[in-house]
N, C-alpha and C positions, 0 to 999 in steps of 0.2 A: 447657896443660902436662900431660904424661903423669903419671898417678898411679903411685907406686912400689908394686909388688906386695908383699904381706906375706911375711914370712920364716917358715921352719919353726919357729924359736925362738919367734916370736910366736904361732904356732898352738898350740904346746905350752903356753906360758905362759897363753894365753887359756883353754885347756881347764882348766888348773889353777885359774884364778880362778873359773871357772864350776862347778868340781867335776864336769866332764864327762869321761867316758872316750871312747875312740875311737868306740864305738858311738853314744854320745849325739851327738857331732859329726856322724857319718854321717847320723843321722836328721834332725838340724836343717838340714843342708846338702844333703840329697838326693843324697849320694854313698854309695858302698859303704864298709863298714868296712875292707875290704881296700885300697881306694884310699887311705884316710886313713893306714892303717898303712904302706903302701909310700911314701907321700909323706913321712911323718915320719921314716922310716928312710932317706930319700934314695935309695931303690931306683929311683924313677922321677922324671922331671922333670915337675912338675905343669903341667897346662894352665892357661892364664890364666882360663878360665871356672870351673875347679875352685877356684882361689884366690879368685875373686870370690864364689862360693857360700859358701865357708868364712868369708870376711870378713863377708859379709852376715849369715849365721847368728849369728856372734858379736856383731856390732854390735847387731842386734835384741835380743839377750839381755843387752846392757849393757857389752860390752867396747869400749874405745877403743884404737885403734892409734896409738902415738906414736913419735916419732923415737927412734932408738937402736940397733937396733929394740927397741921395748918395747910393753907393753900396760898398761892399768889399767881398773878398773871405773869407769863413769860416776859422778860424784859424786851424781847424783840417785837412784842405786840404793839409797842408805841413808837417804833422807829419809822421815820418818814424817809422815803427814798426819792431822790430827785434824779431824773435821768438827764 
């Protein structure tokens, strides 16, 4: 089954959850800030590989992509562990 690609709304919401600006997302996804900006403003149609890089960067940082389209932080992001 083919995985649905993430939406621009999810990218913006994920950045908000992580408190990232476009430059932060660019650094974490190995894309240029200009590419992120154009993608979010819908000036360009993103390549599948670019969306995969963005999704991976956000997932590694704790964002879950959910139906809707939506996003949320993983529940384990807020667990405090006492040794």
